[in-house]
Backbone as CSV, one residue per row, in Angstrom:
resi,resn,N_x,N_y,N_z,CA_x,CA_y,CA_z,C_x,C_y,C_z
1,MET,10.010,-3.928,13.749,11.327,-3.483,14.197,12.182,-4.700,14.491
2,ASN,12.455,-5.441,13.421,13.285,-6.635,13.504,14.297,-6.610,12.369
3,GLY,15.535,-6.992,12.677,16.498,-7.182,11.609,17.669,-6.222,11.633
4,THR,18.851,-6.773,11.342,20.072,-6.006,11.134,20.626,-6.415,9.774
5,ARG,21.811,-5.946,9.445,22.355,-6.267,8.121,22.454,-7.772,7.871
6,ALA,22.645,-8.537,8.938,22.714,-9.995,8.778,21.402,-10.564,8.245
7,SER,20.307,-9.826,8.440,18.994,-10.300,8.009,18.817,-10.271,6.497
8,VAL,19.696,-9.588,5.801,19.616,-9.577,4.335,19.757,-11.002,3.799
9,ALA,20.439,-11.849,4.546,20.584,-13.254,4.136,19.221,-13.939,4.062
10,THR,18.284,-13.542,4.925,16.935,-14.105,4.879,16.234,-13.690,3.591
11,VAL,16.418,-12.449,3.212,15.833,-11.957,1.956,16.439,-12.703,0.768
12,GLU,17.724,-12.934,0.816,18.395,-13.670,-0.269,17.886,-15.108,-0.336
13,ALA,17.639,-15.705,0.821,17.121,-17.083,0.847,15.713,-17.143,0.251
14,ILE,14.914,-16.131,0.533,13.572,-16.067,-0.062,13.683,-15.893,-1.568
15,ARG,14.535,-14.986,-1.976,14.766,-14.754,-3.411,15.137,-16.051,-4.124
16,ASP,16.053,-16.792,-3.549,16.552,-18.013,-4.195,15.586,-19.184,-4.061
17,GLY,14.665,-19.102,-3.104,13.751,-20.221,-2.871,12.480,-20.185,-3.675
18,LEU,12.270,-19.117,-4.419,11.061,-19.004,-5.246,11.276,-19.689,-6.578
19,SER,10.396,-20.604,-6.908,10.542,-21.310,-8.184,10.126,-20.413,-9.333
20,PRO,10.715,-20.592,-10.518,10.339,-19.780,-11.679,8.853,-19.864,-11.990
21,LYS,8.267,-21.040,-11.798,6.842,-21.208,-12.078,5.995,-20.403,-11.092
22,LEU,6.426,-20.371,-9.818,5.655,-19.668,-8.798,5.637,-18.165,-9.046
23,VAL,6.786,-17.612,-9.446,6.838,-16.158,-9.620,6.064,-15.691,-10.852
24,GLU,5.656,-16.634,-11.681,4.760,-16.285,-12.776,3.319,-16.149,-12.286
25,THR,3.055,-16.679,-11.088,1.702,-16.718,-10.537,1.448,-15.622,-9.515
26,ILE,2.462,-15.323,-8.704,2.257,-14.384,-7.587,3.250,-13.232,-7.635
27,ASP,2.907,-12.158,-6.927,3.835,-11.052,-6.675,4.363,-11.218,-5.259
28,VAL,5.657,-11.046,-5.080,6.297,-11.216,-3.785,6.903,-9.885,-3.352
29,LEU,6.552,-9.466,-2.157,7.015,-8.186,-1.623,7.539,-8.386,-0.211
30,ILE,8.665,-7.769,0.097,9.216,-7.757,1.441,9.373,-6.307,1.869
31,CYS,8.880,-5.998,3.076,8.979,-4.648,3.615,9.868,-4.675,4.858
32,PRO,11.171,-4.479,4.680,12.097,-4.522,5.813,12.125,-3.179,6.544
33,PRO,12.805,-3.106,7.685,13.008,-1.807,8.326,13.706,-0.847,7.365
34,ALA,13.503,0.443,7.575,14.063,1.441,6.657,15.578,1.332,6.540
35,THR,16.244,0.909,7.608,17.701,0.794,7.583,18.194,-0.253,6.600
36,LEU,17.313,-1.177,6.211,17.727,-2.288,5.343,17.174,-2.182,3.926
37,ILE,16.390,-1.155,3.645,15.755,-1.091,2.327,16.792,-1.064,1.208
38,GLY,17.801,-0.218,1.321,18.817,-0.133,0.275,19.525,-1.456,0.052
39,SER,19.890,-2.125,1.136,20.588,-3.406,1.028,19.687,-4.472,0.418
40,CYS,18.400,-4.436,0.786,17.467,-5.442,0.254,17.155,-5.187,-1.220
41,VAL,17.091,-3.933,-1.605,16.897,-3.608,-3.026,18.071,-4.155,-3.832
42,ALA,19.287,-3.960,-3.313,20.470,-4.472,-4.014,20.454,-5.994,-4.084
43,ALA,20.020,-6.632,-3.000,20.012,-8.095,-2.941,18.977,-8.715,-3.869
44,THR,17.914,-7.978,-4.160,16.831,-8.526,-4.990,16.824,-7.946,-6.398
45,TYR,17.826,-7.157,-6.735,17.868,-6.513,-8.059,17.793,-7.565,-9.172
46,GLY,16.882,-7.355,-10.105,16.728,-8.274,-11.224,15.930,-9.524,-10.909
47,SER,15.453,-9.645,-9.663,14.669,-10.821,-9.273,13.182,-10.482,-9.262
48,ALA,12.381,-11.459,-8.860,10.928,-11.261,-8.814,10.473,-10.658,-7.486
49,VAL,11.395,-10.385,-6.572,11.038,-9.873,-5.245,11.094,-8.351,-5.242
50,ALA,10.000,-7.717,-4.862,9.955,-6.270,-4.717,10.206,-5.904,-3.259
51,ILE,10.650,-4.675,-3.042,10.939,-4.190,-1.691,10.078,-2.964,-1.405
52,GLY,9.585,-2.877,-0.167,8.769,-1.740,0.217,9.135,-1.230,1.599
53,GLY,8.500,-0.124,1.991,8.713,0.453,3.312,7.589,0.074,4.263
54,GLN,7.843,0.242,5.558,6.847,-0.085,6.577,6.010,1.116,6.993
55,ASN,6.480,2.316,6.649,5.795,3.529,7.084,6.373,4.705,6.305
56,LEU,5.698,5.842,6.340,6.192,7.045,5.682,5.589,8.261,6.342
57,HIS,6.200,9.417,6.088,5.600,10.696,6.461,4.829,11.201,5.261
58,ALA,3.716,11.870,5.501,2.861,12.320,4.397,3.506,13.406,3.550
59,ARG,4.376,14.219,4.153,4.998,15.329,3.432,6.233,14.860,2.668
60,PRO,6.588,15.523,1.566,7.758,15.109,0.790,9.092,15.459,1.433
61,SER,9.108,16.490,2.287,10.345,16.912,2.947,9.980,17.912,4.032
62,GLY,10.974,18.325,4.802,10.711,19.338,5.811,11.354,19.025,7.148
63,ALA,11.020,19.849,8.140,11.609,19.729,9.471,10.851,18.689,10.299
64,PHE,11.021,17.430,9.910,10.351,16.313,10.591,11.406,15.280,10.956
65,THR,12.279,15.658,11.869,13.442,14.855,12.228,13.057,13.407,12.526
66,GLY,13.770,12.491,11.895,13.541,11.072,12.125,12.512,10.450,11.212
67,SER,11.821,11.268,10.417,10.784,10.736,9.533,11.341,10.453,8.142
68,ILE,10.616,9.664,7.388,11.031,9.254,6.043,9.885,9.521,5.078
69,SER,10.165,10.214,4.004,9.125,10.529,3.025,9.014,9.436,1.972
70,ALA,7.909,9.479,1.245,7.720,8.531,0.149,8.808,8.697,-0.906
71,GLU,9.206,9.952,-1.126,10.258,10.215,-2.111,11.586,9.582,-1.697
72,MET,11.872,9.587,-0.396,13.095,8.945,0.093,13.041,7.434,-0.114
73,LEU,11.871,6.857,0.157,11.710,5.418,-0.058,11.885,5.065,-1.534
74,ALA,11.263,5.862,-2.391,11.371,5.610,-3.829,12.818,5.751,-4.298
75,ASP,13.530,6.723,-3.724,14.926,6.950,-4.091,15.792,5.739,-3.754
76,LEU,15.409,5.005,-2.709,16.142,3.801,-2.328,15.802,2.610,-3.212
77,GLY,14.708,2.724,-3.968,14.295,1.626,-4.826,13.054,0.903,-4.366
78,ALA,12.419,1.411,-3.307,11.171,0.803,-2.837,10.068,1.018,-3.866
79,LYS,9.148,0.065,-3.924,8.019,0.145,-4.847,6.682,0.257,-4.118
80,TYR,6.656,-0.139,-2.860,5.434,-0.154,-2.063,5.727,0.476,-0.706
81,VAL,4.659,0.784,0.026,4.819,1.196,1.414,3.544,0.851,2.182
82,ILE,3.704,0.324,3.395,2.564,-0.006,4.243,2.061,1.283,4.898
83,VAL,0.748,1.466,4.892,0.140,2.691,5.414,-0.901,2.327,6.481
84,GLY,-0.745,2.871,7.684,-1.763,2.670,8.712,-1.798,1.283,9.310
85,HIS,-0.647,0.624,9.426,-0.615,-0.682,10.082,-1.191,-0.546,11.488
86,SER,-1.818,-1.594,11.970,-2.489,-1.531,13.271,-1.542,-1.130,14.399
87,GLU,-0.283,-1.524,14.291,0.666,-1.145,15.334,0.965,0.349,15.292
88,ARG,0.969,0.932,14.098,1.137,2.382,13.981,-0.084,3.097,14.557
89,ARG,-1.249,2.547,14.290,-2.478,3.148,14.834,-2.497,3.050,16.356
90,ALA,-2.098,1.896,16.884,-2.194,1.667,18.326,-1.116,2.396,19.113
91,TYR,0.133,2.306,18.642,1.248,2.820,19.428,1.641,4.253,19.079
92,HIS,1.257,4.689,17.867,1.622,6.044,17.435,0.392,6.904,17.153
93,HIS,-0.761,6.359,17.506,-2.019,7.117,17.462,-2.332,7.672,16.068
94,GLU,-2.022,6.880,15.047,-2.351,7.307,13.688,-3.865,7.246,13.476
95,THR,-4.377,8.240,12.786,-5.809,8.361,12.541,-6.138,7.991,11.099
96,ASP,-7.418,7.814,10.825,-7.843,7.518,9.461,-7.486,8.677,8.526
97,ASP,-7.637,9.903,8.998,-7.268,11.062,8.177,-5.767,11.065,7.896
98,GLY,-4.987,10.683,8.900,-3.549,10.595,8.703,-3.175,9.511,7.708
99,VAL,-3.892,8.406,7.760,-3.668,7.324,6.797,-3.968,7.817,5.384
100,HIS,-5.044,8.568,5.241,-5.395,9.135,3.938,-4.269,10.022,3.410
101,ALA,-3.734,10.874,4.269,-2.652,11.769,3.855,-1.412,10.985,3.438
102,LYS,-1.112,9.920,4.184,0.050,9.107,3.842,-0.158,8.360,2.527
103,ALA,-1.372,7.874,2.296,-1.659,7.188,1.039,-1.494,8.137,-0.141
104,LEU,-1.903,9.391,0.041,-1.690,10.399,-1.004,-0.193,10.633,-1.210
105,GLY,0.561,10.646,-0.111,2.000,10.822,-0.221,2.655,9.686,-0.990
106,ALA,2.216,8.473,-0.735,2.745,7.325,-1.466,2.474,7.470,-2.957
107,ARG,1.243,7.840,-3.303,0.880,8.010,-4.713,1.723,9.106,-5.360
108,ARG,1.934,10.190,-4.628,2.706,11.319,-5.143,4.101,10.886,-5.597
109,ALA,4.698,9.956,-4.865,6.060,9.512,-5.160,6.103,8.291,-6.071
110,GLY,4.943,7.846,-6.532,4.908,6.696,-7.427,4.960,5.361,-6.723
111,LEU,4.709,5.352,-5.411,4.670,4.097,-4.666,3.238,3.572,-4.592
112,CYS,3.109,2.277,-4.424,1.807,1.661,-4.186,1.605,1.575,-2.682
113,GLY,0.547,2.198,-2.185,0.276,2.188,-0.758,-0.563,0.994,-0.350
114,ILE,-0.123,0.273,0.667,-0.871,-0.861,1.214,-1.621,-0.346,2.436
115,ILE,-2.887,-0.028,2.261,-3.690,0.595,3.309,-4.269,-0.487,4.214
116,CYS,-3.902,-0.435,5.493,-4.334,-1.458,6.443,-5.588,-1.019,7.201
117,VAL,-6.507,-1.953,7.357,-7.715,-1.730,8.153,-7.926,-2.946,9.047
118,GLY,-8.628,-2.758,10.157,-8.882,-3.897,11.033,-9.457,-3.471,12.367
119,GLU,-10.234,-4.373,12.966,-10.917,-4.079,14.220,-10.203,-4.728,15.400
120,THR,-10.427,-4.160,16.582,-9.906,-4.756,17.810,-10.854,-5.867,18.270
121,LEU,-10.427,-6.634,19.263,-11.271,-7.694,19.801,-12.539,-7.106,20.417
122,GLU,-12.399,-6.007,21.126,-13.559,-5.363,21.735,-14.572,-4.939,20.675
123,GLU,-14.084,-4.364,19.588,-14.981,-3.918,18.517,-15.680,-5.098,17.854
124,ARG,-14.959,-6.211,17.709,-15.599,-7.404,17.120,-16.665,-7.959,18.056
125,GLU,-16.345,-8.037,19.334,-17.308,-8.587,20.298,-18.544,-7.709,20.429
126,GLN,-18.403,-6.433,20.110,-19.536,-5.514,20.145,-20.348,-5.564,18.843
127,GLY,-19.890,-6.383,17.884,-20.597,-6.483,16.610,-20.329,-5.332,15.665
128,ARG,-19.193,-4.641,15.861,-18.899,-3.444,15.088,-17.798,-3.650,14.056
129,ALA,-17.370,-4.886,13.851,-16.218,-5.138,12.978,-16.414,-4.544,11.588
130,LEU,-17.549,-4.819,10.968,-17.766,-4.347,9.598,-17.839,-2.834,9.524
131,SER,-18.531,-2.216,10.466,-18.652,-0.755,10.426,-17.297,-0.089,10.651
132,ILE,-16.453,-0.687,11.488,-15.137,-0.126,11.755,-14.261,-0.181,10.507
133,VAL,-14.159,-1.354,9.885,-13.254,-1.479,8.732,-13.776,-0.700,7.526
134,ARG,-15.082,-0.605,7.377,-15.638,0.168,6.267,-15.346,1.657,6.449
135,ALA,-15.439,2.139,7.687,-15.132,3.549,7.951,-13.649,3.828,7.722
136,GLN,-12.786,2.918,8.182,-11.351,3.088,7.968,-11.021,3.129,6.481
137,LEU,-11.673,2.256,5.726,-11.439,2.207,4.285,-11.949,3.464,3.601
138,ALA,-13.156,3.889,3.964,-13.771,5.049,3.314,-12.961,6.317,3.537
139,ILE,-12.437,6.489,4.746,-11.667,7.707,5.049,-10.238,7.593,4.525
140,GLY,-9.645,6.424,4.658,-8.235,6.274,4.314,-7.929,6.205,2.837
141,THR,-8.873,5.727,2.036,-8.608,5.526,0.609,-8.700,6.838,-0.158
142,PRO,-7.647,7.221,-0.884,-7.695,8.460,-1.659,-8.682,8.368,-2.817
143,LYS,-9.251,9.489,-3.182,-10.139,9.544,-4.329,-9.378,9.130,-5.580
144,GLY,-10.031,8.335,-6.413,-9.404,7.895,-7.650,-8.389,6.790,-7.478
145,ALA,-8.426,6.092,-6.362,-7.489,4.990,-6.131,-7.626,3.933,-7.224
146,THR,-6.507,3.362,-7.627,-6.495,2.316,-8.644,-5.690,1.117,-8.150
147,ALA,-5.772,0.041,-8.899,-5.018,-1.159,-8.540,-3.521,-0.928,-8.663
148,ALA,-3.118,0.077,-9.438,-1.702,0.363,-9.615,-1.099,1.089,-8.422
149,ASP,-1.930,1.837,-7.677,-1.372,2.627,-6.577,-1.950,2.277,-5.204
150,THR,-2.840,1.299,-5.153,-3.488,0.981,-3.884,-3.697,-0.518,-3.708
151,VAL,-3.351,-1.011,-2.541,-3.684,-2.361,-2.085,-4.329,-2.194,-0.716
152,ILE,-5.324,-3.012,-0.422,-5.966,-2.988,0.886,-5.552,-4.235,1.655
153,ALA,-5.302,-4.074,2.943,-4.963,-5.230,3.785,-5.866,-5.244,5.004
154,TYR,-6.607,-6.330,5.161,-7.436,-6.508,6.353,-6.641,-7.282,7.382
155,GLU,-6.402,-6.666,8.516,-5.662,-7.323,9.590,-6.423,-7.138,10.890
156,PRO,-7.223,-8.143,11.283,-7.905,-8.046,12.579,-6.867,-7.907,13.685
157,VAL,-6.937,-6.813,14.421,-5.903,-6.502,15.410,-5.734,-7.630,16.416
158,TRP,-6.836,-8.271,16.771,-6.803,-9.318,17.791,-6.141,-10.606,17.311
159,ALA,-5.887,-10.702,16.008,-5.266,-11.922,15.475,-3.766,-11.762,15.257
160,ILE,-3.265,-10.537,15.313,-1.862,-10.295,14.983,-0.962,-10.741,16.122
161,GLY,-0.111,-11.713,15.832,0.845,-12.188,16.824,0.247,-12.988,17.961
162,SER,-1.061,-13.215,17.919,-1.721,-13.914,19.023,-1.836,-15.410,18.778
163,GLY,-1.649,-15.793,17.529,-1.860,-17.187,17.175,-3.321,-17.492,16.900
164,ARG,-4.199,-16.533,17.177,-5.629,-16.698,16.907,-5.928,-16.225,15.491
165,THR,-6.764,-16.937,14.807,-7.093,-16.603,13.432,-8.603,-16.607,13.252
166,PRO,-9.165,-15.624,12.555,-10.601,-15.663,12.265,-10.937,-16.897,11.429
167,THR,-12.159,-17.308,11.477,-12.587,-18.418,10.633,-12.639,-17.950,9.189
168,PRO,-12.548,-18.888,8.229,-12.693,-18.490,6.830,-13.991,-17.730,6.569
169,ALA,-15.067,-18.102,7.259,-16.354,-17.413,7.074,-16.268,-15.968,7.558
170,GLU,-15.595,-15.744,8.680,-15.444,-14.378,9.201,-14.601,-13.526,8.261
171,ILE,-13.532,-14.115,7.734,-12.682,-13.391,6.785,-13.448,-13.077,5.511
172,ALA,-14.189,-14.055,5.014,-14.973,-13.860,3.797,-15.984,-12.730,3.972
173,GLU,-16.612,-12.663,5.138,-17.607,-11.617,5.393,-16.974,-10.231,5.334
174,VAL,-15.814,-10.087,5.988,-15.158,-8.782,5.997,-14.654,-8.412,4.608
175,HIS,-14.026,-9.339,3.922,-13.482,-9.038,2.599,-14.593,-8.694,1.605
176,ALA,-15.719,-9.367,1.698,-16.854,-9.052,0.823,-17.359,-7.641,1.114
177,SER,-17.390,-7.274,2.391,-17.844,-5.942,2.775,-16.874,-4.874,2.290
178,LEU,-15.578,-5.162,2.385,-14.574,-4.223,1.889,-14.672,-4.067,0.376
179,ARG,-14.916,-5.159,-0.323,-15.061,-5.086,-1.786,-16.275,-4.235,-2.155
180,GLU,-17.345,-4.418,-1.410,-18.551,-3.627,-1.651,-18.281,-2.141,-1.407
181,MET,-17.561,-1.830,-0.337,-17.241,-0.438,-0.052,-16.316,0.145,-1.115
182,LEU,-15.358,-0.643,-1.567,-14.483,-0.184,-2.643,-15.277,0.152,-3.900
183,ASP,-16.284,-0.660,-4.170,-17.123,-0.410,-5.342,-17.792,0.963,-5.242
184,LYS,-18.204,1.326,-4.048,-18.820,2.635,-3.846,-17.809,3.759,-3.971
185,LEU,-16.564,3.457,-3.599,-15.529,4.490,-3.599,-14.892,4.704,-4.964
186,VAL,-14.634,3.607,-5.680,-13.854,3.738,-6.927,-14.510,3.067,-8.126
187,GLY,-15.721,2.553,-7.980,-16.437,1.976,-9.118,-15.822,0.692,-9.625
188,ASP,-15.730,0.571,-10.935,-15.271,-0.664,-11.561,-13.862,-1.064,-11.134
189,GLU,-13.055,-0.085,-10.752,-11.679,-0.377,-10.350,-11.641,-1.261,-9.102
190,ALA,-12.737,-1.295,-8.366,-12.796,-2.065,-7.123,-12.497,-3.539,-7.342
191,GLN,-12.881,-4.072,-8.483,-12.653,-5.495,-8.743,-11.194,-5.811,-9.022
192,LYS,-10.407,-4.767,-9.328,-8.996,-4.967,-9.649,-8.083,-4.756,-8.443
193,ILE,-8.548,-3.973,-7.474,-7.726,-3.682,-6.305,-7.617,-4.918,-5.416
194,ARG,-6.410,-5.269,-5.057,-6.192,-6.467,-4.248,-6.509,-6.195,-2.773
195,ILE,-7.160,-7.164,-2.149,-7.435,-7.120,-0.714,-6.694,-8.282,-0.070
196,LEU,-5.704,-7.966,0.735,-4.893,-8.981,1.400,-5.468,-9.304,2.773
197,TYR,-5.186,-10.499,3.257,-5.517,-10.845,4.640,-4.232,-10.927,5.440
198,GLY,-4.223,-10.345,6.633,-3.070,-10.421,7.515,-3.502,-10.711,8.942
199,GLY,-2.790,-11.589,9.609,-3.133,-11.914,10.992,-2.852,-13.374,11.273
200,SER,-1.660,-13.676,11.784,-1.262,-15.053,12.112,-1.324,-15.978,10.896
201,VAL,-0.918,-15.455,9.747,-0.797,-16.303,8.555,0.499,-17.095,8.659
202,LYS,0.416,-18.392,8.458,1.594,-19.259,8.544,1.450,-20.383,7.526
203,PRO,2.519,-21.138,7.281,2.442,-22.187,6.260,1.302,-23.169,6.485
204,SER,0.995,-23.471,7.736,-0.012,-24.484,8.035,-1.440,-24.046,7.716
205,ASN,-1.689,-22.731,7.685,-3.059,-22.287,7.396,-3.167,-21.445,6.128
206,ALA,-2.033,-21.206,5.457,-2.030,-20.294,4.315,-2.944,-20.748,3.188
207,ARG,-2.897,-22.024,2.851,-3.699,-22.498,1.719,-5.195,-22.283,1.973
208,GLU,-5.643,-22.574,3.196,-7.055,-22.386,3.531,-7.426,-20.908,3.503
209,LEU,-6.599,-20.053,4.099,-6.921,-18.626,4.172,-6.889,-17.970,2.797
210,LEU,-5.915,-18.350,1.990,-5.755,-17.706,0.686,-6.759,-18.209,-0.346
211,SER,-7.497,-19.251,-0.004,-8.527,-19.748,-0.921,-9.885,-19.102,-0.657
212,VAL,-9.973,-18.276,0.398,-11.229,-17.606,0.736,-11.563,-16.582,-0.342
213,GLU,-12.834,-16.490,-0.688,-13.268,-15.546,-1.725,-12.891,-14.121,-1.340
214,ASN,-12.408,-13.372,-2.319,-11.988,-11.972,-2.168,-10.691,-11.799,-1.376
215,VAL,-10.001,-12.885,-1.066,-8.674,-12.788,-0.474,-7.657,-12.926,-1.602
216,ASP,-6.945,-11.832,-1.861,-6.055,-11.776,-3.024,-4.587,-11.905,-2.667
217,GLY,-4.306,-12.273,-1.419,-2.926,-12.417,-0.986,-2.843,-12.272,0.520
218,ALA,-1.616,-12.296,1.025,-1.412,-12.241,2.470,-0.465,-11.112,2.847
219,LEU,-0.771,-10.471,3.962,0.157,-9.544,4.608,0.782,-10.333,5.757
220,VAL,2.025,-10.734,5.583,2.663,-11.687,6.488,3.465,-10.945,7.554
221,GLY,3.299,-11.344,8.801,4.030,-10.722,9.903,5.202,-11.548,10.344
222,GLY,5.081,-12.184,11.512,6.188,-12.909,12.111,6.769,-14.006,11.239
223,ALA,5.935,-14.636,10.424,6.427,-15.728,9.581,7.414,-15.245,8.524
224,SER,7.445,-13.930,8.267,8.368,-13.412,7.259,9.806,-13.357,7.763
225,LEU,10.006,-13.545,9.069,11.352,-13.487,9.629,12.129,-14.775,9.395
226,VAL,11.437,-15.818,8.974,12.067,-17.113,8.684,11.802,-17.449,7.226
227,ALA,12.858,-17.545,6.446,12.701,-17.754,5.002,11.846,-18.973,4.688
228,GLU,12.071,-20.051,5.395,11.323,-21.289,5.138,9.827,-21.089,5.359
229,ASP,9.474,-20.344,6.396,8.061,-20.097,6.684,7.437,-19.187,5.633
230,PHE,8.150,-18.134,5.273,7.627,-17.214,4.268,7.436,-17.928,2.930
231,LEU,8.406,-18.753,2.558,8.310,-19.503,1.315,7.174,-20.517,1.378
232,GLY,6.939,-21.080,2.578,5.827,-22.007,2.739,4.493,-21.336,2.457
233,ILE,4.363,-20.071,2.868,3.133,-19.327,2.584,3.034,-19.044,1.091
234,CYS,4.140,-18.620,0.484,4.147,-18.394,-0.970,3.716,-19.643,-1.724
235,ASN,4.184,-20.791,-1.254,3.907,-22.047,-1.953,2.464,-22.521,-1.796
236,ALA,1.667,-21.787,-1.008,0.236,-22.097,-0.955,-0.391,-21.888,-2.319
237,TYR,0.261,-21.078,-3.154,-0.236,-20.818,-4.505,0.342,-21.775,-5.534
238,ALA,1.251,-22.628,-5.100,1.915,-23.536,-6.050,0.944,-24.586,-6.566
């Protein structure tokens, strides 16, 4: 919940700061607040930057005042939508079943759903991190998920906004476990589905984090509010 119309300038700076060579290597996505999606789609039209939503309602329409459907996001020009972000789970009590329904809604409208999973600090200290994220993935991922309609994002809740980051070994362990679970859920398609890492990703640690096995990109939080920082993370692939 950051940004007003003036923030479109940040999106434009990101658009203009990506080198032609870099955009041949990576996909770049920005998920602004719903109020800015239309403006950001217009600002990035014809560029390598895609725009997505931060949340959606599972139903296509109805008496759900204040909610936004996948069809509405698609109508604005969004291509992706984040599903089950840890803040939605924590503050709005979203469940794994609800995440599953939203992921189906995203697919219905032709959007790619970015399904978020992650453990709390208490769950990690109890040794339950892997079982938690595997259960979230198993319940949240729709049957028949493909790389075209599904991205997975691992975001340890205790690392978001805290400045604390898991070690590369800890990230590798979780991502390997998620890949294994995906294999059970969708078979061969599991190797094609991207698994992103999110949690205090910044220019100073991006290259190390993004080089971890089975890490196929980053889900960027606070660093996305500053064009220079976001571009610094993108340039980890340069």
